C-alpha distance (Angstrom), angle and dihedral (degrees) to the residues before:
residue distance angle dihedral
M1 . . .
L2 3.85 . .
G3 3.76 124.1 .
G4 3.80 93.1 -89.9
W5 3.82 89.3 62.8
N6 3.83 92.4 53.7
I7 3.78 87.4 56.0
F8 3.87 91.5 46.9
Y9 3.75 92.1 55.0
A10 3.82 92.1 43.5
I11 3.79 90.1 54.6
L12 3.78 89.0 47.2
N13 3.84 92.9 53.5
F14 3.86 88.2 47.1
A15 3.82 93.4 52.9
I16 3.77 89.9 46.1
L17 3.72 100.3 60.6
V18 3.78 91.3 41.1
T19 3.84 91.4 54.4
A20 3.80 91.2 45.0
L21 3.81 89.2 53.9
Y22 3.64 93.7 49.3
F23 3.73 101.9 45.8
L24 3.76 96.6 37.6
G25 3.71 90.8 53.0
R26 3.85 95.8 45.5
G27 3.77 93.8 43.3
I28 3.87 91.4 56.3
V29 3.90 93.7 45.1
K30 3.68 93.0 49.3
K31 3.70 98.2 53.6
K32 3.76 120.1 65.0
Y33 3.93 100.7 -152.0
T34 3.75 103.8 31.8
D35 3.80 100.6 124.9
H36 3.89 149.8 -24.0
R37 3.76 120.8 -83.5
D38 3.78 93.4 -101.8
K39 3.84 92.0 53.5
I40 3.72 90.8 51.8
A41 3.94 89.9 50.5
E42 3.79 89.4 53.5
D43 3.78 90.7 51.8
L44 3.81 89.7 48.3
E45 3.72 90.9 52.4
R46 3.81 91.9 49.2
S47 3.85 90.7 45.7
D48 3.94 91.8 52.7
A49 3.82 89.8 48.4
A50 3.75 90.4 50.2
A51 3.80 92.4 48.3
K52 3.91 91.4 51.2
N53 3.82 87.9 47.8
A54 3.77 91.2 51.7
I55 3.80 93.1 49.8
Q56 3.78 91.7 51.4
L57 3.79 90.7 45.1
A58 3.83 88.7 52.7
R59 3.83 91.3 49.9
D60 3.88 91.4 51.5
K61 3.92 94.5 49.2
E62 3.70 102.6 48.1
Q63 3.77 89.8 131.4
A64 3.80 87.7 67.8
G65 4.02 86.8 86.2
A66 3.63 139.3 -81.3
E67 3.72 92.4 -104.3
S68 3.72 95.9 54.9
E69 3.76 93.2 45.3
Q70 3.85 91.3 52.8
E71 3.80 90.5 48.3
C72 3.85 91.9 49.1
R73 3.77 92.1 48.9
A74 3.73 91.9 52.7
I75 3.79 91.4 53.0
I76 3.76 90.6 47.1
A77 3.81 90.3 51.4
E78 3.84 89.5 52.5
A79 3.78 93.5 46.5
E80 3.94 86.4 50.1
R81 3.73 90.0 52.6
T82 3.80 93.5 48.1
V83 3.89 89.2 50.7
S84 3.82 91.6 53.5
E85 3.88 89.8 48.8
L86 3.80 87.3 49.5
K87 3.81 91.7 54.8
A88 3.69 90.5 50.5
R89 3.83 95.4 46.7
A90 3.93 93.2 46.1
D91 3.95 89.6 66.8
E92 3.85 88.1 51.0
L93 3.65 93.9 51.5
E94 3.81 97.3 48.1
N95 3.75 93.8 88.2
E96 3.71 93.8 44.6
F97 3.87 91.2 52.4
N98 3.85 91.1 51.1
S99 3.74 89.8 53.8
V100 3.69 93.2 56.7
A101 3.80 122.2 85.7
D102 3.78 111.4 -111.1
S103 3.81 95.1 -125.5
D104 3.75 94.3 49.4
L105 3.85 90.1 44.7
Q106 3.91 89.9 53.3
L107 3.67 95.5 50.0
E108 3.81 92.2 46.7
R109 3.70 90.8 47.5
Q110 3.78 92.9 51.1
R111 3.70 93.2 49.4
L112 3.91 95.4 46.9
L113 3.78 91.9 42.8
N114 3.81 90.4 54.3
D115 3.79 91.1 49.9
E116 3.69 95.2 46.6
R117 3.72 93.6 45.3
K118 3.89 90.3 60.8
K119 3.64 92.6 47.3
L120 3.76 91.7 45.4
N121 3.80 94.4 52.3
R122 3.71 94.0 44.3
A123 3.76 94.8 48.0
A124 3.72 92.7 43.2
A125 3.75 93.6 49.6
D126 3.95 90.0 49.1
R127 3.81 91.1 51.6
L128 3.82 95.4 44.2
I129 3.77 94.8 49.5
A130 3.79 95.5 43.2
L131 3.90 90.1 49.9
A132 3.87 91.5 47.0
G133 3.90 89.9 49.4
Q134 3.74 92.1 52.5
L135 3.62 94.1 48.0
M136 3.78 94.8 47.4
R137 3.81 91.9 55.1
K138 3.82 93.8 59.9
P139 3.81 118.7 106.2
E140 3.68 95.2 -115.6
Y141 3.84 88.9 68.6
S142 3.81 93.9 54.0
A143 3.76 93.5 97.8
A144 3.73 92.9 47.6
L145 3.75 90.3 50.5
Q146 3.75 93.7 52.0
G147 3.89 91.4 51.8
Y148 3.84 89.5 50.3
E149 3.80 91.1 51.1
K150 3.89 93.2 49.4
G151 3.82 88.6 55.7
L152 3.93 94.2 53.0
A153 3.95 94.9 74.8
P154 3.80 96.9 70.5
R155 3.79 91.8 40.9
L156 3.79 89.3 49.1
K157 3.84 89.4 51.9
A158 3.76 91.2 52.9
A159 3.82 93.7 47.6
F160 3.82 98.3 43.1
K161 3.78 112.2 119.8
L162 3.74 131.9 131.7
S163 3.83 129.4 -154.3
A164 3.86 121.6 -110.9
D165 3.91 88.1 -110.2
E166 3.78 92.2 56.9
L167 3.79 94.6 42.9
S168 3.82 92.2 49.8
K169 3.86 89.1 52.7
I170 3.80 92.2 48.2
K171 3.83 89.4 49.4
E172 3.75 90.1 49.2
R173 3.82 94.2 49.8
G174 3.75 91.7 44.6
E175 3.86 90.2 -138.6
L176 3.90 140.5 72.3
R177 3.87 117.3 -130.5
V178 3.65 113.3 -166.3
T179 3.89 126.5 -172.4
L180 3.91 110.1 -149.3
T181 3.81 114.2 -161.8
A182 3.74 125.2 -167.3
A183 3.68 139.7 155.4
R184 3.81 94.2 -112.3
A185 3.77 135.1 24.8
V186 3.77 107.8 -68.3
T187 3.79 134.7 172.6
V188 3.93 127.1 -144.9
D189 3.89 86.9 -111.2
A190 3.82 87.5 63.5
I191 3.70 90.4 67.3
P192 3.81 106.4 58.7
G193 3.76 115.5 -128.9
L194 3.79 95.9 -3.5
E195 3.89 96.5 136.6
K196 3.95 89.6 43.2
L197 3.80 88.3 47.9
L198 3.84 92.7 54.5
I199 3.79 94.9 43.4
D200 3.87 93.0 49.0
G201 3.81 90.1 48.4
L202 3.84 91.5 50.4
N203 3.79 91.8 46.4
S204 3.68 94.2 50.1
A205 3.84 88.4 53.0
G206 3.86 91.1 54.1
V207 3.91 98.0 -98.7
S208 3.78 114.0 119.8
M209 3.80 114.1 -142.5
S210 3.73 135.8 168.5
E211 3.95 128.3 -159.0
A212 3.89 89.1 -101.8
D213 3.91 87.2 59.0
V214 3.75 93.6 56.2
H215 3.76 118.9 86.1
V216 3.87 120.1 -174.5
D217 3.78 118.5 -164.7
A218 3.87 111.8 -163.5
V219 3.78 117.6 -147.7
T220 3.74 124.3 -172.0
D221 3.86 114.0 -146.0
E222 3.84 116.1 165.8
S223 3.82 89.7 -162.9
V224 3.76 94.1 75.5
I225 3.86 88.4 67.9
G226 3.78 93.5 -157.1
G227 3.75 145.1 -13.7
F228 3.82 120.0 46.2
S229 3.86 138.0 -106.9
L230 3.69 130.9 -148.9
Q231 3.87 122.5 -146.7
I232 3.87 120.0 -161.9
G233 3.79 108.0 178.2
D234 3.79 107.8 -49.4
T235 3.80 92.8 -21.8
V236 3.89 119.3 99.0
F237 3.78 126.2 -164.8
D238 3.77 99.2 -160.9
G239 3.73 122.0 -166.6
T240 3.87 97.8 151.2
L241 3.83 125.9 128.6
R242 3.86 85.6 -126.4
D243 3.64 92.4 61.1
L244 3.95 90.4 45.5
L245 3.87 89.2 52.5
E246 3.82 92.6 46.7
R247 3.74 89.1 53.5
A248 3.78 90.6 49.4
H249 3.84 87.3 49.1
E250 3.82 91.4 55.9
N251 3.79 92.6 47.7
I252 3.87 92.2 51.7
C253 3.69 92.3 46.6
S254 3.86 90.6 52.4
I255 3.83 92.9 60.1
D256 3.77 105.8 109.7
D257 3.77 101.1 164.5
L258 3.91 113.9 76.6
R259 3.74 94.0 169.3
G260 3.79 120.2 109.5
D261 3.73 121.2 7.4
F262 3.83 104.8 -2.5
I263 3.75 91.5 177.9
A264 3.66 91.9 57.7
T265 3.77 93.0 47.3
L266 3.72 91.5 52.1
K267 3.81 93.4 49.9
N268 3.76 89.4 50.5
S269 3.70 89.5 51.7
L270 3.84 94.3 50.5
E271 3.85 90.3 48.3
N272 3.80 91.6 57.2
V273 3.82 91.1 59.2
G274 3.76 95.5 80.2
N275 3.79 126.3 -164.2
G276 3.83 103.4 -114.5
I277 3.68 130.9 112.5
D278 3.76 115.2 -64.4
V279 3.87 111.5 -142.5
Y280 3.76 119.4 -164.7
Q281 3.79 143.7 135.3
I282 3.82 118.8 -108.3
G283 3.74 132.0 -151.9
H284 3.74 138.5 169.1
V285 3.79 132.9 -125.4
I286 3.80 109.0 -115.6
S287 3.85 95.1 176.1
A288 3.89 135.7 6.1
S289 3.90 129.7 -179.4
D290 3.70 136.6 139.1
G291 3.79 96.4 4.9
I292 3.79 93.1 -51.3
C293 3.78 128.8 103.7
R294 3.71 140.3 176.9
V295 3.80 118.3 -136.6
S296 3.74 126.1 -163.9
G297 3.82 120.0 -146.6
L298 3.82 121.0 16.2
A299 3.84 91.6 116.9
D300 3.77 90.0 173.2
A301 3.72 97.4 49.0
M302 3.91 112.4 127.8
S303 3.75 130.0 -139.7
G304 3.75 107.0 -90.8
E305 3.72 93.2 14.1
M306 3.90 117.8 148.9
L307 3.80 114.7 -115.7
R308 3.81 126.0 -167.8
F309 3.88 123.4 -136.8
K310 3.74 126.4 -176.8
N311 3.76 121.3 -69.2
G312 3.78 90.5 32.5
L313 3.96 95.9 -70.5
V314 3.72 112.3 156.9
G315 3.85 124.0 -146.5
M316 3.80 133.3 -169.0
V317 3.77 122.9 -140.5
M318 3.93 107.8 -121.5
D319 3.95 104.1 161.0
L320 3.76 130.2 40.3
E321 3.76 111.0 -161.6
Q322 3.83 132.0 168.5
D323 3.76 97.9 -102.3
N324 3.86 105.1 16.0
I325 3.86 142.3 10.6
G326 3.66 131.4 -126.6
V327 3.83 115.8 -125.7
V328 3.77 131.0 -169.2
L329 3.78 116.1 -148.2
L330 3.92 120.2 -129.7
G331 3.62 101.4 -154.2
D332 3.82 145.8 3.2
F333 3.73 101.6 -8.6
S334 3.82 98.3 175.1
S335 3.89 90.7 105.7
V336 3.85 96.2 54.9
Q337 3.75 112.2 107.5
E338 3.69 138.1 171.6
G339 3.83 111.8 -79.6
D340 3.67 97.6 29.5
R341 3.72 118.6 140.2
V342 3.79 120.5 -109.8
R343 3.73 126.3 -159.4
C344 3.84 129.5 -157.1
T345 3.75 116.8 -138.8
G346 3.86 98.3 -164.7
R347 3.86 89.3 -127.7
I348 3.72 133.5 109.5
I349 3.80 108.5 -122.2
E350 3.82 104.9 -89.1
V351 3.75 139.1 172.5
P352 3.81 135.7 -138.4
V353 3.83 112.7 -96.5
G354 3.84 134.7 -178.3
E355 3.79 144.7 84.4
E356 3.76 89.3 -56.9
L357 3.86 91.2 75.6
V358 3.65 94.3 56.8
G359 3.93 108.7 110.2
R360 3.80 90.9 16.2
V361 3.80 134.9 118.2
V362 3.71 110.3 -140.1
D363 3.91 138.4 169.0
A364 3.76 126.3 -119.4
L365 3.83 92.6 -80.0
G366 3.84 92.6 49.0
R367 3.77 95.5 -104.3
P368 3.85 115.4 147.0
L369 3.82 119.0 -99.0
D370 3.78 101.4 172.3
G371 3.80 99.6 73.2
R372 3.79 94.8 -118.5
G373 3.71 98.5 123.3
A374 3.72 133.3 -98.2
I375 3.88 123.8 -30.5
Q376 3.79 105.7 -121.7
T377 3.79 105.6 -159.3
E378 3.83 127.6 144.6
F379 3.77 93.6 -154.5
T380 3.75 131.8 86.9
R381 3.73 134.5 170.8
P382 3.99 132.2 -165.8
I383 3.69 108.8 -101.7
E384 3.85 87.5 -128.7
S385 3.84 122.1 48.7
P386 3.82 135.3 153.8
A387 3.79 117.1 -83.4
P388 3.81 118.4 -115.5
G389 3.68 115.2 -82.4
V390 3.73 123.9 -116.2
I391 3.90 93.2 -101.9
S392 3.77 89.0 55.8
R393 3.71 95.9 57.0
Q394 3.71 136.5 72.2
S395 3.77 135.5 -161.6
V396 3.83 123.0 -75.1
T397 3.73 106.9 -106.0
V398 3.75 108.5 135.0
P399 3.87 115.0 84.1
M400 3.77 122.9 -119.6
E401 3.69 98.8 -153.2
T402 3.89 116.6 -151.1
G403 3.89 94.3 -174.1
I404 3.76 87.6 -126.6
K405 3.82 112.9 123.9
A406 3.85 97.7 -149.6
I407 3.84 89.3 53.0
D408 3.70 105.9 38.0
A409 3.92 91.6 44.9
L410 3.72 99.9 37.9
I411 3.72 108.9 20.6
P412 3.81 106.7 27.0
I413 3.87 119.0 -163.5
G414 3.76 123.3 -153.4
R415 3.74 134.1 -157.8
G416 3.73 108.1 -89.9
Q417 3.83 93.6 26.0
R418 3.91 129.8 122.6
E419 3.71 110.4 -140.4
L420 3.79 118.5 179.8
I421 3.75 121.3 -139.1
I422 3.70 109.3 -156.2
G423 3.82 136.6 172.9
D424 3.85 147.5 108.5
R425 3.75 121.6 -66.8
Q426 3.74 117.4 -70.9
T427 3.73 97.3 19.8
G428 3.94 98.2 116.6
K429 3.81 100.9 -95.2
T430 3.88 92.7 139.6
A431 3.86 90.5 41.9
I432 3.81 91.3 62.0
A433 3.80 91.9 48.5
L434 3.82 92.4 49.1
D435 3.85 92.0 48.0
A436 3.77 88.1 51.3
I437 3.88 90.0 52.1
I438 3.88 92.0 46.3
N439 3.88 90.1 49.0
Q440 3.98 91.9 60.3
K441 3.73 89.6 68.8
G442 3.89 107.9 130.5
K443 3.78 91.7 4.7
D444 3.79 97.6 100.6
V445 3.83 94.1 -116.5
I446 3.80 119.9 139.9
C447 3.93 111.6 -142.6
V448 3.82 126.4 -154.6
Y449 3.87 117.0 -170.6
V450 3.79 113.5 -164.6
A451 3.87 113.3 -161.2
I452 3.87 108.7 -159.6
G453 3.85 117.8 -169.7
Q454 3.81 98.2 -19.6
K455 3.75 128.7 136.6
E456 3.78 113.9 -90.0
S457 3.85 89.1 -125.4
T458 3.91 88.7 57.2
V459 3.75 89.6 52.2
A460 3.70 91.2 46.8
G461 3.90 89.6 53.9
V462 3.84 87.6 51.6
Y463 3.70 90.5 53.2
D464 3.76 93.8 48.9
K465 3.74 93.1 50.5
L466 3.77 93.8 48.7
K467 3.75 91.8 47.3
A468 3.80 93.0 47.5
H469 3.88 89.5 55.6
G470 3.87 92.1 44.7
A471 3.96 92.0 -110.1
M472 3.73 96.3 125.3
D473 3.69 91.2 70.9
Y474 3.83 88.7 74.4
T475 3.95 101.3 23.9
T476 3.73 136.1 85.1
I477 3.84 120.7 -157.7
V478 3.79 118.6 -149.4
C479 3.78 108.4 -166.7
A480 3.76 125.0 -166.1
S481 3.80 100.0 169.9
A482 3.81 131.9 -156.7
S483 3.80 88.3 -103.6
E484 3.82 90.7 58.6
P485 3.86 120.7 97.6
A486 3.88 116.1 -99.5
P487 3.87 94.8 -103.2
M488 3.79 90.2 61.7
L489 3.76 92.5 52.4
Y490 3.79 88.0 48.3
I491 3.85 96.4 54.7
A492 3.77 98.6 36.8
P493 3.82 95.1 88.6
Y494 3.69 91.5 48.0
A495 3.79 91.4 49.4
G496 3.73 92.8 50.7
T497 3.79 91.5 50.2
A498 3.81 91.2 51.5
M499 3.81 89.2 53.6
A500 3.89 87.8 49.4
E501 3.82 93.8 47.5
Y502 3.86 89.7 57.6
F503 3.94 86.5 67.7
M504 3.77 97.6 35.1
Y505 3.90 92.3 58.1
R506 3.78 91.2 49.2
G507 3.86 90.5 58.1
R508 3.89 99.1 -96.8
D509 3.88 128.3 130.2
V510 3.74 116.4 -119.2
L511 3.78 130.9 -169.2
I512 3.90 113.0 -158.2
V513 3.80 125.4 -171.6
Y514 3.91 122.1 -163.5
D515 3.86 107.7 -158.4
D516 3.03 96.2 -150.7
L517 3.88 133.3 -11.3
S518 3.86 89.4 -178.1
K519 3.73 90.3 71.0
Q520 3.86 90.1 44.4
A521 3.88 89.4 53.1
V522 3.86 90.0 50.3
A523 3.70 91.1 49.7
Y524 3.80 92.1 49.4
R525 3.84 89.3 50.0
E526 3.79 87.9 53.8
I527 3.77 92.1 51.5
S528 3.83 92.4 44.3
L529 3.87 92.7 51.0
L530 3.80 91.4 47.5
L531 3.85 89.0 50.8
H532 3.76 87.9 53.1
R533 3.87 95.5 -118.7
P534 3.81 114.6 158.2
P535 3.79 112.1 -88.2
G536 3.86 119.2 -136.4
R537 3.78 133.1 176.0
E538 3.80 113.0 5.2
A539 3.86 85.8 -4.6
Y540 3.86 90.3 -70.8
P541 3.79 113.7 138.6
G542 3.71 120.8 -106.6
D543 3.82 93.8 -105.1
V544 3.75 98.5 54.5
F545 3.72 91.6 111.1
Y546 3.74 90.1 56.4
L547 3.90 87.2 49.5
H548 3.83 91.7 71.0
S549 3.91 99.3 25.8
R550 3.69 95.7 61.3
L551 3.89 86.7 48.1
L552 3.66 97.9 50.6
E553 3.67 98.9 40.0
R554 3.74 87.8 67.2
S555 3.67 88.3 70.8
A556 3.88 110.4 88.7
R557 3.78 147.8 129.5
L558 3.94 107.2 -108.0
S559 3.54 122.7 -141.1
S560 3.87 122.4 -110.6
A561 3.75 91.8 -101.9
A562 3.83 89.0 54.1
G563 3.67 93.9 49.4
G564 3.80 103.5 -85.7
G565 3.84 98.1 -111.2
S566 3.74 125.6 133.0
I567 3.72 146.5 -159.8
T568 3.87 119.0 -148.1
A569 3.65 114.7 -163.7
L570 3.79 126.5 -150.3
P571 3.95 103.2 -175.5
I572 3.78 115.8 -174.2
I573 3.78 123.4 -147.1
E574 3.83 126.5 -176.1
T575 3.78 118.3 -141.4
Q576 3.80 128.5 -159.7
A577 3.78 114.8 -122.7
G578 3.84 90.6 -18.7
D579 3.81 94.7 -61.1
I580 3.76 105.2 156.1
S581 3.81 90.6 168.9
A582 3.76 94.5 68.9
Y583 3.80 118.9 117.2
I584 3.86 103.1 -96.3
P585 3.88 96.6 36.3
T586 3.92 90.6 53.2
N587 3.72 88.7 47.8
D588 3.81 96.0 53.4
I589 3.78 93.3 39.6
S590 3.84 89.4 57.7
I591 3.84 88.5 47.4
T592 3.77 100.7 49.4
D593 3.71 132.9 66.3
G594 3.86 95.5 -116.8
Q595 3.74 141.3 -32.7
I596 3.74 139.0 -118.1
F597 3.84 105.8 -144.7
L598 3.82 115.5 -156.6
E599 3.85 114.3 -159.4
T600 3.67 124.5 -148.0
E601 3.82 96.2 -146.5
L602 3.92 89.9 53.6
F603 3.85 89.9 48.4
N604 3.78 92.6 50.8
S605 3.66 93.5 46.5
G606 3.84 92.4 56.9
V607 3.79 100.1 -97.6
R608 3.79 103.8 134.1
P609 2.88 126.8 -157.4
A610 3.88 81.8 36.8
V611 3.79 95.4 -147.1
N612 3.68 115.3 167.2
V613 3.81 103.7 -145.5
G614 3.68 94.7 -164.1
L615 3.86 97.5 57.6
S616 3.70 96.7 33.4
V617 3.74 120.3 88.5
S618 3.81 142.6 162.7
R619 3.89 115.9 -147.0
V620 3.76 90.3 -160.0
G621 3.84 90.3 55.1
G622 3.89 121.6 171.2
A623 3.83 91.6 -10.4
A624 3.75 87.7 87.3
Q625 3.79 97.5 44.0
L626 3.70 132.0 97.6
G627 3.81 109.4 -105.8
A628 3.78 94.5 -117.7
V629 3.79 94.8 47.3
K630 3.90 90.4 48.4
Q631 3.81 89.6 49.7
V632 3.74 99.0 53.6
A633 3.87 98.3 34.2
G634 3.84 95.8 48.9
R635 3.70 93.2 93.4
L636 3.71 95.3 36.3
R637 3.87 96.0 78.0
M638 3.78 91.8 51.4
Q639 3.75 94.1 46.4
L640 3.81 89.6 52.1
A641 3.82 93.0 48.9
Q642 3.83 90.3 49.5
Y643 3.92 87.8 48.6
R644 3.77 95.0 50.0
E645 3.85 90.7 49.9
L646 3.85 95.4 47.0
A647 4.00 89.5 42.6
A648 3.85 88.4 58.0
F649 3.87 92.2 45.5
S650 3.85 94.6 46.2
Q651 3.81 88.9 58.4
F652 3.72 89.1 79.3
G653 3.80 91.3 66.0
F654 3.72 102.4 -117.0
D655 3.69 121.9 157.1
L656 3.83 108.9 -96.8
D657 3.76 127.8 -146.6
K658 3.84 122.1 -125.0
A659 3.94 93.7 -98.8
T660 3.73 91.7 51.8
Q661 3.76 91.9 48.9
E662 3.73 90.9 49.8
T663 3.90 92.0 49.9
L664 3.77 90.4 50.3
N665 3.88 93.4 45.9
R666 3.87 89.9 50.8
G667 3.82 90.6 44.2
D668 3.78 89.5 54.7
R669 3.68 91.2 53.2
M670 3.91 94.7 45.6
T671 3.75 88.8 52.2
E672 3.75 91.5 51.4
L673 3.75 90.0 48.7
L674 3.75 94.3 54.7
K675 3.70 92.5 56.5
Q676 3.76 110.4 105.7
D677 3.76 135.0 -179.0
Q678 3.79 115.2 -119.9
Y679 3.89 119.2 -102.1
S680 3.88 88.6 24.9
P681 3.83 105.1 104.1
M682 3.83 115.5 -176.2
S683 3.75 125.1 -136.3
A684 3.89 118.9 -123.1
V685 3.61 94.7 -110.4
D686 3.82 92.3 55.8
Q687 3.70 89.7 49.8
V688 3.76 90.8 52.9
I689 3.91 91.1 52.4
A690 3.84 94.3 44.3
V691 3.68 97.3 45.6
T692 3.82 92.6 45.2
A693 3.89 90.8 51.9
V694 3.75 95.0 51.7
S695 3.77 105.4 29.4
E696 3.78 91.8 54.0
G697 3.76 96.4 48.0
Y698 3.73 103.8 -104.5
A699 3.76 91.6 129.1
D700 3.74 98.4 42.6
K701 3.69 94.5 103.3
F702 3.94 92.6 57.2
P703 3.78 122.8 82.0
V704 3.85 116.9 -101.0
K705 3.80 92.0 -116.2
D706 3.90 89.4 58.5
I707 3.82 96.2 53.8
P708 3.96 93.6 91.6
A709 3.76 88.4 55.7
Y710 3.70 91.1 42.2
E711 3.90 90.0 54.6
A712 3.78 90.4 44.7
G713 3.82 92.3 55.7
V714 3.86 101.1 40.4
L715 3.67 95.4 52.8
P716 4.02 98.0 63.1
Y717 3.74 89.7 35.9
V718 3.84 94.4 59.4
H719 3.92 91.3 38.8
E720 3.79 91.1 52.5
R721 3.81 95.1 51.2
W722 3.79 98.2 36.4
P723 3.87 110.1 28.0
E724 3.76 91.8 161.3
L725 3.74 89.9 69.1
T726 3.80 91.2 84.0
Q727 3.71 93.6 61.1
I728 3.75 92.6 44.1
V729 3.82 93.6 56.7
A730 3.83 92.2 41.3
G731 3.75 88.8 55.4
G732 3.84 89.9 71.2
A733 3.84 99.8 -129.1
K734 3.78 124.8 116.5
L735 3.76 121.4 -99.5
S736 3.75 114.9 -93.3
R737 3.81 117.3 -122.1
D738 3.94 90.4 -104.1
E739 3.81 89.2 47.7
L740 3.86 91.5 51.5
E741 3.68 92.6 46.9
R742 3.73 92.2 51.2
L743 3.81 88.7 50.9
R744 3.72 92.2 51.0
A745 3.76 90.8 48.1
L746 3.69 93.0 55.3
I747 3.78 93.0 47.8
E748 3.72 90.6 50.7
E749 3.75 90.4 47.8
F750 3.75 91.5 54.4
G751 3.76 93.1 48.4
K752 3.79 94.4 58.1
G753 3.76 91.4 61.4
F754 3.80 99.2 32.9
V755 3.79 115.7 124.4
A756 3.84 118.7 174.9
């Protein structure tokens, strides 16, 4: 660019480091638990270096003008005062820091840094763009602006292209109306070849026009600063400096990672803006309320397309009507007002994906929530994509072990299966999902936990539990908390699935938990009612079944030709008073490959996990079980079903024969065996030993209360005397007759000497 642009970027760099000094300093002083003493010292060193750099830069750029230099020095002085205050305050905070537990301090630091980072970026961007706009309006930049404008014509020619809808409207009217906007009064002649450029562009698109059919309306708008823009219908070809600065503003606000050389990061962000013609469609908000808005124009907007509002707010197209579109707003929508401009992006809404998201906590748009800096990944995926076809799938045969005896033995889950977890509130649904995630440690399975409509404190507790058990090393948490608007809750499961699909299509196995889809359905109902869609049963829209079917169908086990990866889904549905015949539960039961039903009465009676064996089912069945587990657990389900039936009958107080008494006694012990503490997954070989011991009657002579102690003793006893059993069970084959007899002999031998 010309010399004026060099000065422009120099002033931008100068304002950057001053703003970084001021806000970084103020953010740390205002917060009481932001960082340890050594982190503060590191920030101070970086601040001192930036201040020296700023002073040197100011000396090198004296030609920028006396007024700018004076303003910059004042800001530097203010920053230096802030730094000195920070040093004094650091000593005062040392004792306070030492008195706070490390874990609490770290959590507080992450939260505060995340909040301050957003404020810093927004404030820095506002200040930078405002300062740049003021400088570019000064007379000494007029020559640079003229040179910039002369270079726009060839770039406009390269970028000129209208949509089919716009071309049909022009052809129908028989004329072309163009609005030319510039900072000062300008004529068409001032832009060489503009009319010819427009006519040639239309002719090449098959629309014949002459000079008499082209009407250009010139509009003066000082806010564009320099350059010009053309608007044809909804399409804008923007070459103004205002647009350039707005794009720079957006890039600055998107910087999440303030660690390292912030100045270099900011320079790189500005260099990526470019100075070409920005082509976009523009519409205007005609109504806005409750996170929903109607937008006029944008005739070429696509369903699911991402739109941009002011202040970086993102919206998603949900309704396409003849004269307007319905948009849901993904974020704080309080600033959206009637008349606001809305821009198309030409992209279906997407989220970042990749290895970089593993171990992170993100929102429904893939933005970090854990205070650990930006997620630098080069890959993105649309949140919605077609499910794998039948030819691309293969049968579910590989087990997805949860480590829970009651599930792995009775309701087996396979990789690529969709198993519904259903039950009332506070019956342990999330606990089962978390145990399944923890049990994948060391098994090369990526896990995605999608929290929908939960309290942030609850999600923080899930994060702490997973981290404590080492599960965050292979887990991503997608959080759309209860404080988020309904559209964020609606897209969260789709976003989590997109992140999981990245690994599945690369041959990896993924376990994804949706906790819970009841809240997503409620959020979708809210959105649909606000969009004036016709309500159906229980006020849900007619396509609520499709809401979950198109989500869960994306979970599959791919064939070897398609990569061999898989997504195993554990959707969670909350029932009201155990009513599994309600609308949403019946929908999801019919979509999934089985359900794990958790019963409130069992939970309150101390049976945990509170799995109702009678109502729970896996439609994959033993095809996804290890051979040994299937072999010893085959009779367990039938025995438990008989026990539950006889237990209900025995409540009437009839005299019972000996066989019935034995069935009830063994059933009591099997029920006690299937109880399991949370966060204590059990390996397949341990399940084989324990189930064999109790289901075949070796523990019948011991009191029910001694079954936990019996189980805790028999497992190490068998392992010590037969260590090869682990490899035999893991091999997947059934135990041979000799192996089964040896196992029974060891269990019987242990029982002879067992004392509780």
